[in-house]
PQR file with spaces between the fields and no chain letter, atoms N, CA, C, O and H, PARSE charges and radii, in Angstrom:
ATOM       1  N    MET     1       6.657   20.344   47.325 -0.4000 1.5000
ATOM       2  CA   MET     1       5.527   19.958   46.540 -0.0000 2.0000
ATOM       3  C    MET     1       5.491   20.653   45.144  0.5500 1.7000
ATOM       4  O    MET     1       5.196   20.041   44.117 -0.5500 1.4000
ATOM       5  N    LEU     2       5.798   21.913   45.180 -0.4000 1.5000
ATOM       6  CA   LEU     2       5.762   22.658   43.902 -0.0000 2.0000
ATOM       7  C    LEU     2       6.865   22.265   42.999  0.5500 1.7000
ATOM       8  O    LEU     2       6.662   22.220   41.786 -0.5500 1.4000
ATOM       9  H    LEU     2       6.037   22.411   46.013  0.4000 1.0000
ATOM      10  N    THR     3       8.045   21.972   43.519 -0.4000 1.5000
ATOM      11  CA   THR     3       9.160   21.574   42.672 -0.0000 2.0000
ATOM      12  C    THR     3       8.884   20.181   42.042  0.5500 1.7000
ATOM      13  O    THR     3       9.231   19.950   40.884 -0.5500 1.4000
ATOM      14  H    THR     3       8.210   22.008   44.505  0.4000 1.0000
ATOM      15  N    SER     4       8.267   19.273   42.799 -0.4000 1.5000
ATOM      16  CA   SER     4       8.003   17.953   42.229 -0.0000 2.0000
ATOM      17  C    SER     4       6.912   18.092   41.158  0.5500 1.7000
ATOM      18  O    SER     4       6.945   17.384   40.151 -0.5500 1.4000
ATOM      19  H    SER     4       7.985   19.461   43.739  0.4000 1.0000
ATOM      20  N    PHE     5       5.940   19.006   41.368 -0.4000 1.5000
ATOM      21  CA   PHE     5       4.941   19.220   40.329 -0.0000 2.0000
ATOM      22  C    PHE     5       5.490   19.803   39.099  0.5500 1.7000
ATOM      23  O    PHE     5       5.102   19.413   37.998 -0.5500 1.4000
ATOM      24  H    PHE     5       5.913   19.581   42.185  0.4000 1.0000
ATOM      25  N    LYS     6       6.434   20.778   39.248 -0.4000 1.5000
ATOM      26  CA   LYS     6       7.097   21.353   38.144 -0.0000 2.0000
ATOM      27  C    LYS     6       7.884   20.328   37.332  0.5500 1.7000
ATOM      28  O    LYS     6       7.834   20.325   36.102 -0.5500 1.4000
ATOM      29  H    LYS     6       6.749   21.095   40.143  0.4000 1.0000
ATOM      30  N    LYS     7       8.612   19.457   38.035 -0.4000 1.5000
ATOM      31  CA   LYS     7       9.401   18.431   37.430 -0.0000 2.0000
ATOM      32  C    LYS     7       8.500   17.473   36.661  0.5500 1.7000
ATOM      33  O    LYS     7       8.854   17.031   35.569 -0.5500 1.4000
ATOM      34  H    LYS     7       8.653   19.459   39.034  0.4000 1.0000
ATOM      35  N    MET     8       7.343   17.152   37.222 -0.4000 1.5000
ATOM      36  CA   MET     8       6.393   16.261   36.609 -0.0000 2.0000
ATOM      37  C    MET     8       5.866   16.908   35.302  0.5500 1.7000
ATOM      38  O    MET     8       5.688   16.229   34.291 -0.5500 1.4000
ATOM      39  H    MET     8       7.056   17.512   38.110  0.4000 1.0000
ATOM      40  N    LEU     9       5.624   18.232   35.349 -0.4000 1.5000
ATOM      41  CA   LEU     9       5.156   18.939   34.188 -0.0000 2.0000
ATOM      42  C    LEU     9       6.192   18.974   33.074  0.5500 1.7000
ATOM      43  O    LEU     9       5.868   18.777   31.903 -0.5500 1.4000
ATOM      44  H    LEU     9       5.768   18.784   36.171  0.4000 1.0000
ATOM      45  N    TYR    10       7.499   19.238   33.469 -0.4000 1.5000
ATOM      46  CA   TYR    10       8.491   19.200   32.478 -0.0000 2.0000
ATOM      47  C    TYR    10       8.662   17.845   31.825  0.5500 1.7000
ATOM      48  O    TYR    10       8.846   17.744   30.612 -0.5500 1.4000
ATOM      49  H    TYR    10       7.762   19.398   34.420  0.4000 1.0000
ATOM      50  N    ILE    11       8.600   16.803   32.640 -0.4000 1.5000
ATOM      51  CA   ILE    11       8.736   15.446   32.074 -0.0000 2.0000
ATOM      52  C    ILE    11       7.580   15.152   31.128  0.5500 1.7000
ATOM      53  O    ILE    11       7.756   14.540   30.074 -0.5500 1.4000
ATOM      54  H    ILE    11       8.451   16.885   33.625  0.4000 1.0000
ATOM      55  N    PHE    12       6.374   15.608   31.534 -0.4000 1.5000
ATOM      56  CA   PHE    12       5.200   15.391   30.675 -0.0000 2.0000
ATOM      57  C    PHE    12       5.382   16.046   29.300  0.5500 1.7000
ATOM      58  O    PHE    12       5.150   15.421   28.265 -0.5500 1.4000
ATOM      59  H    PHE    12       6.230   16.105   32.390  0.4000 1.0000
ATOM      60  N    PHE    13       5.805   17.330   29.312 -0.4000 1.5000
ATOM      61  CA   PHE    13       5.913   18.051   28.062 -0.0000 2.0000
ATOM      62  C    PHE    13       7.083   17.480   27.203  0.5500 1.7000
ATOM      63  O    PHE    13       6.977   17.398   25.980 -0.5500 1.4000
ATOM      64  H    PHE    13       5.993   17.838   30.152  0.4000 1.0000
ATOM      65  N    ILE    14       8.184   17.091   27.867 -0.4000 1.5000
ATOM      66  CA   ILE    14       9.239   16.545   27.083 -0.0000 2.0000
ATOM      67  C    ILE    14       8.860   15.191   26.460  0.5500 1.7000
ATOM      68  O    ILE    14       9.275   14.863   25.349 -0.5500 1.4000
ATOM      69  H    ILE    14       8.270   17.157   28.861  0.4000 1.0000
ATOM      70  N    THR    15       8.073   14.431   27.198 -0.4000 1.5000
ATOM      71  CA   THR    15       7.552   13.188   26.669 -0.0000 2.0000
ATOM      72  C    THR    15       6.647   13.437   25.446  0.5500 1.7000
ATOM      73  O    THR    15       6.791   12.778   24.416 -0.5500 1.4000
ATOM      74  H    THR    15       7.736   14.697   28.100  0.4000 1.0000
ATOM      75  N    ILE    16       5.737   14.376   25.573 -0.4000 1.5000
ATOM      76  CA   ILE    16       4.905   14.696   24.437 -0.0000 2.0000
ATOM      77  C    ILE    16       5.723   15.170   23.214  0.5500 1.7000
ATOM      78  O    ILE    16       5.467   14.772   22.077 -0.5500 1.4000
ATOM      79  H    ILE    16       5.621   14.911   26.410  0.4000 1.0000
ATOM      80  N    PHE    17       6.686   16.010   23.487 -0.4000 1.5000
ATOM      81  CA   PHE    17       7.564   16.553   22.456 -0.0000 2.0000
ATOM      82  C    PHE    17       8.353   15.399   21.740  0.5500 1.7000
ATOM      83  O    PHE    17       8.405   15.352   20.511 -0.5500 1.4000
ATOM      84  H    PHE    17       6.894   16.334   24.410  0.4000 1.0000
ATOM      85  N    ALA    18       8.952   14.487   22.527 -0.4000 1.5000
ATOM      86  CA   ALA    18       9.703   13.399   21.948 -0.0000 2.0000
ATOM      87  C    ALA    18       8.808   12.437   21.211  0.5500 1.7000
ATOM      88  O    ALA    18       9.183   11.898   20.170 -0.5500 1.4000
ATOM      89  H    ALA    18       8.910   14.525   23.526  0.4000 1.0000
ATOM      90  N    TYR    19       7.566   12.211   21.774 -0.4000 1.5000
ATOM      91  CA   TYR    19       6.665   11.330   21.152 -0.0000 2.0000
ATOM      92  C    TYR    19       6.188   11.864   19.781  0.5500 1.7000
ATOM      93  O    TYR    19       5.960   11.103   18.840 -0.5500 1.4000
ATOM      94  H    TYR    19       7.261   12.650   22.619  0.4000 1.0000
ATOM      95  N    ASN    20       6.046   13.213   19.708 -0.4000 1.5000
ATOM      96  CA   ASN    20       5.688   13.842   18.440 -0.0000 2.0000
ATOM      97  C    ASN    20       6.704   13.569   17.386  0.5500 1.7000
ATOM      98  O    ASN    20       6.373   13.233   16.249 -0.5500 1.4000
ATOM      99  H    ASN    20       6.230   13.831   20.471  0.4000 1.0000
ATOM     100  N    PHE    21       7.991   13.718   17.778 -0.4000 1.5000
ATOM     101  CA   PHE    21       9.084   13.453   16.788 -0.0000 2.0000
ATOM     102  C    PHE    21       9.066   11.999   16.393  0.5500 1.7000
ATOM     103  O    PHE    21       9.228   11.662   15.220 -0.5500 1.4000
ATOM     104  H    PHE    21       8.260   13.991   18.702  0.4000 1.0000
ATOM     105  N    TYR    22       8.867   11.127   17.378 -0.4000 1.5000
ATOM     106  CA   TYR    22       8.946    9.700   17.086 -0.0000 2.0000
ATOM     107  C    TYR    22       7.752    9.328   16.117  0.5500 1.7000
ATOM     108  O    TYR    22       7.961    8.598   15.149 -0.5500 1.4000
ATOM     109  H    TYR    22       8.736   11.401   18.331  0.4000 1.0000
ATOM     110  N    ILE    23       6.609    9.794   16.366 -0.4000 1.5000
ATOM     111  CA   ILE    23       5.443    9.426   15.574 -0.0000 2.0000
ATOM     112  C    ILE    23       5.538   10.057   14.175  0.5500 1.7000
ATOM     113  O    ILE    23       5.092    9.481   13.183 -0.5500 1.4000
ATOM     114  H    ILE    23       6.439   10.387   17.153  0.4000 1.0000
ATOM     115  N    SER    24       6.152   11.298   14.129 -0.4000 1.5000
ATOM     116  CA   SER    24       6.316   11.893   12.830 -0.0000 2.0000
ATOM     117  C    SER    24       7.252   11.063   11.930  0.5500 1.7000
ATOM     118  O    SER    24       6.984   10.840   10.749 -0.5500 1.4000
ATOM     119  H    SER    24       6.515   11.766   14.935  0.4000 1.0000
ATOM     120  N    ALA    25       8.363   10.616   12.546 -0.4000 1.5000
ATOM     121  CA   ALA    25       9.314    9.822   11.823 -0.0000 2.0000
ATOM     122  C    ALA    25       8.676    8.491   11.400  0.5500 1.7000
ATOM     123  O    ALA    25       8.927    7.993   10.302 -0.5500 1.4000
ATOM     124  H    ALA    25       8.581   10.797   13.505  0.4000 1.0000
ATOM     125  N    PHE    26       7.858    7.930   12.278 -0.4000 1.5000
ATOM     126  CA   PHE    26       7.215    6.672   12.044 -0.0000 2.0000
ATOM     127  C    PHE    26       6.234    6.816   10.813  0.5500 1.7000
ATOM     128  O    PHE    26       6.227    5.966    9.923 -0.5500 1.4000
ATOM     129  H    PHE    26       7.655    8.334   13.170  0.4000 1.0000
ATOM     130  N    TYR    27       5.439    7.878   10.794 -0.4000 1.5000
ATOM     131  CA   TYR    27       4.483    7.991    9.717 -0.0000 2.0000
ATOM     132  C    TYR    27       5.156    8.417    8.450  0.5500 1.7000
ATOM     133  O    TYR    27       4.642    8.154    7.363 -0.5500 1.4000
ATOM     134  H    TYR    27       5.445    8.568   11.517  0.4000 1.0000
ATOM     135  N    THR    28       6.333    9.092    8.554 -0.4000 1.5000
ATOM     136  CA   THR    28       7.095    9.463    7.283 -0.0000 2.0000
ATOM     137  C    THR    28       7.606    8.173    6.664  0.5500 1.7000
ATOM     138  O    THR    28       7.473    7.966    5.458 -0.5500 1.4000
ATOM     139  H    THR    28       6.750    9.306    9.437  0.4000 1.0000
ATOM     140  N    SER    29       8.213    7.269    7.517 -0.4000 1.5000
ATOM     141  CA   SER    29       8.699    5.980    6.960 -0.0000 2.0000
ATOM     142  C    SER    29       7.535    5.161    6.445  0.5500 1.7000
ATOM     143  O    SER    29       7.669    4.461    5.441 -0.5500 1.4000
ATOM     144  H    SER    29       8.321    7.438    8.497  0.4000 1.0000
ATOM     145  N    LEU    30       6.395    5.234    7.112 -0.4000 1.5000
ATOM     146  CA   LEU    30       5.244    4.501    6.657 -0.0000 2.0000
ATOM     147  C    LEU    30       4.725    4.976    5.292  0.5500 1.7000
ATOM     148  O    LEU    30       4.293    4.193    4.446 -0.5500 1.4000
ATOM     149  H    LEU    30       6.286    5.803    7.927  0.4000 1.0000
ATOM     150  N    ALA    31       4.796    6.361    5.122 -0.4000 1.5000
ATOM     151  CA   ALA    31       4.317    6.889    3.858 -0.0000 2.0000
ATOM     152  C    ALA    31       5.266    6.556    2.744  0.5500 1.7000
ATOM     153  O    ALA    31       4.816    6.299    1.628 -0.5500 1.4000
ATOM     154  H    ALA    31       5.147    6.997    5.809  0.4000 1.0000
ATOM     155  N    SER    32       6.594    6.546    2.994 -0.4000 1.5000
ATOM     156  CA   SER    32       7.518    6.159    1.952 -0.0000 2.0000
ATOM     157  C    SER    32       7.375    4.717    1.603  0.5500 1.7000
ATOM     158  O    SER    32       7.531    4.371    0.432 -0.5500 1.4000
ATOM     159  H    SER    32       6.960    6.755    3.901  0.4000 1.0000
ATOM     160  N    MET    33       7.080    3.821    2.567 -0.4000 1.5000
ATOM     161  CA   MET    33       6.868    2.458    2.291 -0.0000 2.0000
ATOM     162  C    MET    33       5.632    2.285    1.460  0.5500 1.7000
ATOM     163  O    MET    33       5.581    1.450    0.557 -0.5500 1.4000
ATOM     164  H    MET    33       6.954    4.102    3.518  0.4000 1.0000
ATOM     165  N    ARG    34       4.649    3.068    1.764 -0.4000 1.5000
ATOM     166  CA   ARG    34       3.266    2.917    1.186 -0.0000 2.0000
ATOM     167  C    ARG    34       3.213    3.502   -0.215  0.5500 1.7000
ATOM     168  O    ARG    34       2.308    3.173   -0.982 -0.5500 1.4000
ATOM     169  H    ARG    34       4.690    3.747    2.498  0.4000 1.0000
ATOM     170  N    SER    35       4.192    4.388   -0.577 -0.4000 1.5000
ATOM     171  CA   SER    35       4.033    5.174   -1.827 -0.0000 2.0000
ATOM     172  C    SER    35       4.009    4.274   -3.058  0.5500 1.7000
ATOM     173  O    SER    35       3.299    4.588   -4.014 -0.5500 1.4000
ATOM     174  H    SER    35       4.927    4.656    0.046  0.4000 1.0000
ATOM     175  N    PHE    36       4.747    3.179   -3.076 -0.4000 1.5000
ATOM     176  CA   PHE    36       4.681    2.262   -4.224 -0.0000 2.0000
ATOM     177  C    PHE    36       3.563    1.290   -4.074  0.5500 1.7000
ATOM     178  O    PHE    36       3.085    0.747   -5.070 -0.5500 1.4000
ATOM     179  H    PHE    36       5.323    2.925   -2.299  0.4000 1.0000
ATOM     180  N    GLY    37       3.110    1.039   -2.826 -0.4000 1.5000
ATOM     181  CA   GLY    37       2.013    0.110   -2.654 -0.0000 2.0000
ATOM     182  C    GLY    37       0.696    0.609   -3.110  0.5500 1.7000
ATOM     183  O    GLY    37      -0.194   -0.183   -3.418 -0.5500 1.4000
ATOM     184  H    GLY    37       3.498    1.480   -2.017  0.4000 1.0000
ATOM     185  N    LYS    38       0.528    1.967   -3.170 -0.4000 1.5000
ATOM     186  CA   LYS    38      -0.696    2.545   -3.618 -0.0000 2.0000
ATOM     187  C    LYS    38      -0.994    2.158   -5.084  0.5500 1.7000
ATOM     188  O    LYS    38      -2.144    1.917   -5.448 -0.5500 1.4000
ATOM     189  H    LYS    38       1.251    2.611   -2.920  0.4000 1.0000
ATOM     190  N    TYR    39       0.029    2.105   -5.886 -0.4000 1.5000
ATOM     191  CA   TYR    39      -0.171    1.837   -7.289 -0.0000 2.0000
ATOM     192  C    TYR    39      -0.022    0.335   -7.706  0.5500 1.7000
ATOM     193  O    TYR    39      -0.562   -0.135   -8.708 -0.5500 1.4000
ATOM     194  H    TYR    39       0.963    2.301   -5.590  0.4000 1.0000
ATOM     195  N    GLY    40       0.763   -0.368   -6.839 -0.4000 1.5000
ATOM     196  CA   GLY    40       1.003   -1.771   -7.187 -0.0000 2.0000
ATOM     197  C    GLY    40       0.118   -2.736   -6.415  0.5500 1.7000
ATOM     198  O    GLY    40       0.091   -3.920   -6.750 -0.5500 1.4000
ATOM     199  H    GLY    40       1.202    0.014   -6.025  0.4000 1.0000
ATOM     200  N    ASN    41      -0.596   -2.294   -5.413 -0.4000 1.5000
ATOM     201  CA   ASN    41      -1.395   -3.168   -4.553 -0.0000 2.0000
ATOM     202  C    ASN    41      -2.828   -2.773   -4.527  0.5500 1.7000
ATOM     203  O    ASN    41      -3.144   -1.651   -4.133 -0.5500 1.4000
ATOM     204  H    ASN    41      -0.575   -1.332   -5.141  0.4000 1.0000
ATOM     205  N    SER    42      -3.723   -3.649   -4.932 -0.4000 1.5000
ATOM     206  CA   SER    42      -5.141   -3.318   -4.988 -0.0000 2.0000
ATOM     207  C    SER    42      -5.700   -3.177   -3.602  0.5500 1.7000
ATOM     208  O    SER    42      -6.721   -2.515   -3.420 -0.5500 1.4000
ATOM     209  H    SER    42      -3.466   -4.561   -5.253  0.4000 1.0000
ATOM     210  N    ALA    43      -5.048   -3.794   -2.583 -0.4000 1.5000
ATOM     211  CA   ALA    43      -5.559   -3.745   -1.215 -0.0000 2.0000
ATOM     212  C    ALA    43      -5.424   -2.354   -0.661  0.5500 1.7000
ATOM     213  O    ALA    43      -6.271   -1.920    0.120 -0.5500 1.4000
ATOM     214  H    ALA    43      -4.218   -4.332   -2.730  0.4000 1.0000
ATOM     215  N    TYR    44      -4.361   -1.624   -1.047 -0.4000 1.5000
ATOM     216  CA   TYR    44      -4.265   -0.188   -0.598 -0.0000 2.0000
ATOM     217  C    TYR    44      -5.267    0.665   -1.201  0.5500 1.7000
ATOM     218  O    TYR    44      -5.696    1.640   -0.583 -0.5500 1.4000
ATOM     219  H    TYR    44      -3.673   -1.977   -1.681  0.4000 1.0000
ATOM     220  N    LYS    45      -5.693    0.354   -2.428 -0.4000 1.5000
ATOM     221  CA   LYS    45      -6.712    1.198   -3.068 -0.0000 2.0000
ATOM     222  C    LYS    45      -8.045    1.004   -2.445  0.5500 1.7000
ATOM     223  O    LYS    45      -8.863    1.923   -2.419 -0.5500 1.4000
ATOM     224  H    LYS    45      -5.345   -0.438   -2.931  0.4000 1.0000
ATOM     225  N    SER    46      -8.293   -0.201   -1.929 -0.4000 1.5000
ATOM     226  CA   SER    46      -9.627   -0.500   -1.318 -0.0000 2.0000
ATOM     227  C    SER    46      -9.738    0.092    0.095  0.5500 1.7000
ATOM     228  O    SER    46     -10.813    0.094    0.695 -0.5500 1.4000
ATOM     229  H    SER    46      -7.629   -0.948   -1.950  0.4000 1.0000
ATOM     230  N    GLY    47      -8.586    0.604    0.624 -0.4000 1.5000
ATOM     231  CA   GLY    47      -8.698    1.172    1.990 -0.0000 2.0000
ATOM     232  C    GLY    47      -8.249    0.223    3.081  0.5500 1.7000
ATOM     233  O    GLY    47      -8.124    0.631    4.236 -0.5500 1.4000
ATOM     234  H    GLY    47      -7.713    0.603    0.136  0.4000 1.0000
ATOM     235  N    PHE    48      -8.010   -0.994    2.755 -0.4000 1.5000
ATOM     236  CA   PHE    48      -7.473   -1.948    3.716 -0.0000 2.0000
ATOM     237  C    PHE    48      -6.216   -2.569    3.208  0.5500 1.7000
ATOM     238  O    PHE    48      -6.104   -2.873    2.020 -0.5500 1.4000
ATOM     239  H    PHE    48      -8.111   -1.326    1.817  0.4000 1.0000
ATOM     240  N    ASN    49      -5.237   -2.770    4.108 -0.4000 1.5000
ATOM     241  CA   ASN    49      -4.033   -3.434    3.658 -0.0000 2.0000
ATOM     242  C    ASN    49      -4.145   -4.928    3.755  0.5500 1.7000
ATOM     243  O    ASN    49      -5.229   -5.419    4.072 -0.5500 1.4000
ATOM     244  H    ASN    49      -5.327   -2.523    5.073  0.4000 1.0000
ATOM     245  N    ASP    50      -3.111   -5.682    3.508 -0.4000 1.5000
ATOM     246  CA   ASP    50      -3.190   -7.127    3.373 -0.0000 2.0000
ATOM     247  C    ASP    50      -3.689   -7.807    4.702  0.5500 1.7000
ATOM     248  O    ASP    50      -4.436   -8.784    4.667 -0.5500 1.4000
ATOM     249  H    ASP    50      -2.231   -5.284    3.250  0.4000 1.0000
ATOM     250  N    ILE    51      -3.260   -7.270    5.827 -0.4000 1.5000
ATOM     251  CA   ILE    51      -3.601   -7.914    7.070 -0.0000 2.0000
ATOM     252  C    ILE    51      -5.068   -7.582    7.434  0.5500 1.7000
ATOM     253  O    ILE    51      -5.689   -8.321    8.199 -0.5500 1.4000
ATOM     254  H    ILE    51      -2.653   -6.476    5.856  0.4000 1.0000
ATOM     255  N    GLY    52      -5.607   -6.514    6.912 -0.4000 1.5000
ATOM     256  CA   GLY    52      -7.007   -6.172    7.195 -0.0000 2.0000
ATOM     257  C    GLY    52      -7.189   -4.984    8.080  0.5500 1.7000
ATOM     258  O    GLY    52      -8.313   -4.632    8.436 -0.5500 1.4000
ATOM     259  H    GLY    52      -5.103   -5.914    6.292  0.4000 1.0000
ATOM     260  N    TYR    53      -6.061   -4.338    8.454 -0.4000 1.5000
ATOM     261  CA   TYR    53      -6.266   -3.126    9.223 -0.0000 2.0000
ATOM     262  C    TYR    53      -6.658   -1.983    8.351  0.5500 1.7000
ATOM     263  O    TYR    53      -6.437   -2.023    7.141 -0.5500 1.4000
ATOM     264  H    TYR    53      -5.147   -4.624    8.164  0.4000 1.0000
ATOM     265  N    MET    54      -7.251   -0.933    8.945 -0.4000 1.5000
ATOM     266  CA   MET    54      -7.662    0.201    8.176 -0.0000 2.0000
ATOM     267  C    MET    54      -6.414    0.920    7.598  0.5500 1.7000
ATOM     268  O    MET    54      -5.389    1.013    8.272 -0.5500 1.4000
ATOM     269  H    MET    54      -7.431   -0.901    9.928  0.4000 1.0000
ATOM     270  N    ASN    55      -6.506    1.417    6.371 -0.4000 1.5000
ATOM     271  CA   ASN    55      -5.425    2.158    5.776 -0.0000 2.0000
ATOM     272  C    ASN    55      -5.235    3.437    6.492  0.5500 1.7000
ATOM     273  O    ASN    55      -6.198    4.111    6.859 -0.5500 1.4000
ATOM     274  H    ASN    55      -7.339    1.341    5.823  0.4000 1.0000
ATOM     275  N    TYR    56      -3.928    3.803    6.710 -0.4000 1.5000
ATOM     276  CA   TYR    56      -3.660    5.037    7.504 -0.0000 2.0000
ATOM     277  C    TYR    56      -4.031    6.284    6.749  0.5500 1.7000
ATOM     278  O    TYR    56      -4.198    7.333    7.371 -0.5500 1.4000
ATOM     279  H    TYR    56      -3.146    3.256    6.412  0.4000 1.0000
ATOM     280  N    ASP    57      -4.171    6.226    5.418 -0.4000 1.5000
ATOM     281  CA   ASP    57      -4.619    7.349    4.620 -0.0000 2.0000
ATOM     282  C    ASP    57      -6.021    7.795    5.083  0.5500 1.7000
ATOM     283  O    ASP    57      -6.299    8.973    5.308 -0.5500 1.4000
ATOM     284  H    ASP    57      -4.035    5.373    4.913  0.4000 1.0000
ATOM     285  N    ASP    58      -6.873    6.781    5.206 -0.4000 1.5000
ATOM     286  CA   ASP    58      -8.261    7.085    5.516 -0.0000 2.0000
ATOM     287  C    ASP    58      -8.473    7.577    6.956  0.5500 1.7000
ATOM     288  O    ASP    58      -9.376    8.365    7.238 -0.5500 1.4000
ATOM     289  H    ASP    58      -6.647    5.824    5.024  0.4000 1.0000
ATOM     290  N    VAL    59      -7.614    7.089    7.847 -0.4000 1.5000
ATOM     291  CA   VAL    59      -7.808    7.396    9.247 -0.0000 2.0000
ATOM     292  C    VAL    59      -7.069    8.713    9.662  0.5500 1.7000
ATOM     293  O    VAL    59      -7.674    9.579   10.294 -0.5500 1.4000
ATOM     294  H    VAL    59      -6.881    6.449    7.617  0.4000 1.0000
ATOM     295  N    PHE    60      -5.801    8.853    9.314 -0.4000 1.5000
ATOM     296  CA   PHE    60      -5.015    9.919    9.858 -0.0000 2.0000
ATOM     297  C    PHE    60      -4.650   10.987    8.812  0.5500 1.7000
ATOM     298  O    PHE    60      -4.223   12.085    9.168 -0.5500 1.4000
ATOM     299  H    PHE    60      -5.310    8.149    8.801  0.4000 1.0000
ATOM     300  N    GLN    61      -4.819   10.662    7.534 -0.4000 1.5000
ATOM     301  CA   GLN    61      -4.338   11.617    6.465 -0.0000 2.0000
ATOM     302  C    GLN    61      -2.876   12.026    6.709  0.5500 1.7000
ATOM     303  O    GLN    61      -2.522   13.187    6.506 -0.5500 1.4000
ATOM     304  H    GLN    61      -5.166    9.770    7.245  0.4000 1.0000
ATOM     305  N    ASP    62      -2.053   11.111    7.127 -0.4000 1.5000
ATOM     306  CA   ASP    62      -0.568   11.343    7.322 -0.0000 2.0000
ATOM     307  C    ASP    62      -0.273   12.427    8.363  0.5500 1.7000
ATOM     308  O    ASP    62       0.786   13.053    8.323 -0.5500 1.4000
ATOM     309  H    ASP    62      -2.340   10.168    7.292  0.4000 1.0000
ATOM     310  N    LYS    63      -1.219   12.652    9.304 -0.4000 1.5000
ATOM     311  CA   LYS    63      -0.905   13.560   10.344 -0.0000 2.0000
ATOM     312  C    LYS    63      -0.377   12.822   11.574  0.5500 1.7000
ATOM     313  O    LYS    63      -0.793   11.693   11.829 -0.5500 1.4000
ATOM     314  H    LYS    63      -2.080   12.143    9.336  0.4000 1.0000
ATOM     315  N    PRO    64       0.547   13.443   12.356 -0.5600 1.5000
ATOM     316  CA   PRO    64       1.022   12.791   13.524  0.2800 2.0000
ATOM     317  C    PRO    64      -0.126   12.707   14.561  0.5500 1.7000
ATOM     318  O    PRO    64      -1.055   13.514   14.545 -0.5500 1.4000
ATOM     319  N    ILE    65      -0.032   11.720   15.448 -0.4000 1.5000
ATOM     320  CA   ILE    65      -1.109   11.521   16.465 -0.0000 2.0000
ATOM     321  C    ILE    65      -1.290   12.781   17.340  0.5500 1.7000
ATOM     322  O    ILE    65      -2.411   13.197   17.635 -0.5500 1.4000
ATOM     323  H    ILE    65       0.723   11.065   15.461  0.4000 1.0000
ATOM     324  N    VAL    66      -0.150   13.369   17.743 -0.4000 1.5000
ATOM     325  CA   VAL    66      -0.229   14.492   18.618 -0.0000 2.0000
ATOM     326  C    VAL    66      -0.936   15.668   17.935  0.5500 1.7000
ATOM     327  O    VAL    66      -1.657   16.429   18.580 -0.5500 1.4000
ATOM     328  H    VAL    66       0.760   13.030   17.504  0.4000 1.0000
ATOM     329  N    GLU    67      -0.723   15.805   16.635 -0.4000 1.5000
ATOM     330  CA   GLU    67      -1.411   16.856   15.894 -0.0000 2.0000
ATOM     331  C    GLU    67      -2.923   16.652   15.883  0.5500 1.7000
ATOM     332  O    GLU    67      -3.683   17.619   15.851 -0.5500 1.4000
ATOM     333  H    GLU    67      -0.137   15.187   16.110  0.4000 1.0000
ATOM     334  N    ILE    68      -3.338   15.447   15.908 -0.4000 1.5000
ATOM     335  CA   ILE    68      -4.763   15.172   15.893 -0.0000 2.0000
ATOM     336  C    ILE    68      -5.434   15.540   17.275  0.5500 1.7000
ATOM     337  O    ILE    68      -6.542   16.072   17.343 -0.5500 1.4000
ATOM     338  H    ILE    68      -2.721   14.661   15.934  0.4000 1.0000
ATOM     339  N    PHE    69      -4.670   15.214   18.359 -0.4000 1.5000
ATOM     340  CA   PHE    69      -5.313   15.417   19.617 -0.0000 2.0000
ATOM     341  C    PHE    69      -5.288   16.823   20.059  0.5500 1.7000
ATOM     342  O    PHE    69      -6.162   17.236   20.822 -0.5500 1.4000
ATOM     343  H    PHE    69      -3.769   14.782   18.305  0.4000 1.0000
ATOM     344  N    PHE    70      -4.317   17.605   19.617 -0.4000 1.5000
ATOM     345  CA   PHE    70      -4.248   18.985   20.066 -0.0000 2.0000
ATOM     346  C    PHE    70      -4.661   19.908   18.896  0.5500 1.7000
ATOM     347  O    PHE    70      -4.677   21.129   19.050 -0.5500 1.4000
ATOM     348  H    PHE    70      -3.608   17.269   18.998  0.4000 1.0000
C-alpha cells in the first residue's frame, strides 16, 4: 500500500512539474505572439482579443498557472 501511494505521489509531482514547464512555454509563445498585437491591434488594448476572450494580460499577468495556484 505504501509503495503504491509513494508511486502515486511521485507521478503527481512529476505531472505538476512537467505541466509547469509546458504552461510556461505556452505563455512565453503567447507573449511573443501578442507583443506586436498590443500596438497594432485595438482589440488587445481594450482588454479583449478578436474572438472575445479576456486578454491574458488582465487575467494572468504572464504568470504560469501553477505559479498562481501555489
